[in-house]
C-alpha positions as CSV (number, residue, x, y, z in Angstrom):
1,M,0.0,0.0,0.0
2,K,1.5,3.3,-1.0
3,A,1.6,6.0,1.7
4,S,0.5,9.4,0.6
5,S,2.5,12.4,1.7
6,S,-0.7,14.3,2.4
7,T,-1.8,12.1,5.2
8,I,-0.5,12.5,8.7
9,S,-2.8,10.6,11.0
10,R,-3.5,6.8,10.7
11,G,-6.5,7.0,13.0
12,S,-9.0,8.0,10.3
13,G,-9.1,7.1,6.7
14,A,-9.7,10.8,5.7
15,D,-6.8,12.6,4.0
16,N,-5.7,16.1,5.1
17,E,-7.8,17.9,2.5
18,T,-11.0,16.1,3.6
19,F,-10.1,16.7,7.2
20,L,-9.6,20.4,6.7
21,L,-12.7,20.8,4.7
22,C,-14.7,19.1,7.4
23,C,-13.1,21.4,10.0
24,L,-14.2,24.4,7.9
25,E,-17.7,23.1,7.6
26,H,-17.9,22.9,11.4
27,V,-16.6,26.4,12.3
28,Q,-18.9,28.3,14.7
29,D,-18.0,31.7,16.1
30,L,-14.5,31.3,14.7
31,K,-14.0,28.1,16.6
32,I,-13.9,24.6,15.2
33,D,-16.5,22.1,16.7
34,F,-14.1,19.1,17.0
35,A,-16.9,16.9,18.4
36,A,-18.8,17.3,15.1
37,V,-15.6,16.7,13.1
38,A,-14.9,13.6,15.1
39,K,-18.4,12.3,14.6
40,D,-18.3,12.9,10.8
41,L,-14.9,11.4,10.2
42,G,-15.2,8.5,12.7
43,Y,-12.6,9.7,15.3
44,S,-12.8,8.2,18.8
45,S,-13.1,11.7,20.4
46,A,-13.0,15.4,19.8
47,T,-9.5,15.5,21.4
48,A,-8.2,13.2,18.7
49,A,-9.5,15.4,15.9
50,G,-8.0,18.5,17.7
51,N,-4.7,16.7,18.0
52,R,-4.7,15.9,14.3
53,L,-5.1,19.6,13.4
54,R,-2.4,20.5,15.9
55,N,0.0,18.0,14.5
56,M,-0.7,19.2,10.9
57,R,0.1,22.8,12.0
58,R,3.4,21.7,13.7
59,K,4.5,19.8,10.6
60,I,3.7,22.7,8.3
61,Q,5.5,25.2,10.6
62,S,8.6,22.9,10.8
63,D,8.6,22.4,7.1
64,K,8.6,26.2,6.6
65,G,11.4,26.6,9.1
66,E,13.6,24.0,7.2
67,K,13.0,25.8,3.9
68,Q,14.0,29.1,5.4
69,K,17.2,27.7,6.8
70,E,18.1,26.2,3.4
71,A,17.5,29.4,1.4
72,P,20.7,31.1,0.3
73,A,21.3,34.7,1.2
74,L,20.5,37.2,-1.4
75,K,23.2,39.3,-3.1
76,G,24.1,42.2,-0.9
77,E,22.3,40.8,2.1
78,K,24.5,40.9,5.2
79,D,24.7,37.8,7.4
80,I,22.9,38.7,10.6
81,D,24.0,37.2,13.9
82,T,20.9,35.9,15.7
83,K,22.6,35.8,19.1
84,P,22.2,39.0,21.0
85,K,25.4,40.6,21.9
86,T,26.0,41.3,25.6
87,A,27.5,44.5,26.6
88,K,30.7,44.3,28.7
89,I,30.1,45.6,32.2
90,A,32.7,48.1,33.4
91,R,34.1,46.8,36.6
92,G,36.2,48.9,38.9
93,T,39.4,47.8,40.5
94,K,39.4,46.5,44.1
95,R,40.6,49.0,46.6
96,K,43.6,48.0,48.6
97,K,44.5,49.3,51.9
98,T,47.1,52.0,51.4
99,A,50.3,51.7,53.4
100,S,50.9,55.5,53.4
101,A,47.7,56.1,55.3
102,D,48.7,53.7,58.0
103,E,52.2,55.1,58.2
104,N,50.9,58.6,58.8
105,D,48.8,57.5,61.7
106,D,51.8,55.8,63.4
107,S,54.1,58.8,63.2
108,E,51.9,61.0,65.3
């Protein structure tokens, strides 16, 4: 059996496009009714349907991150260091007891 690259979850036979379409059909007040999605697609619970969407989002975001890392720098673009530079803190010298002050006290 050939595995399709568009499917992530093995819990339901629905491919990603069908899953997303079902999610869009069950949007109410800008929130997805995962209980209805789970019922339509045969998931065991609303949590399982929510987890599938969350996993799809993570995979897409990680794929975008890999593509951005692989992209070469454009001509004239400077290489930016992502690590913030820390400023050096000016530290004073430790004070030592001066021998001249002690000698002046002894001579009186």
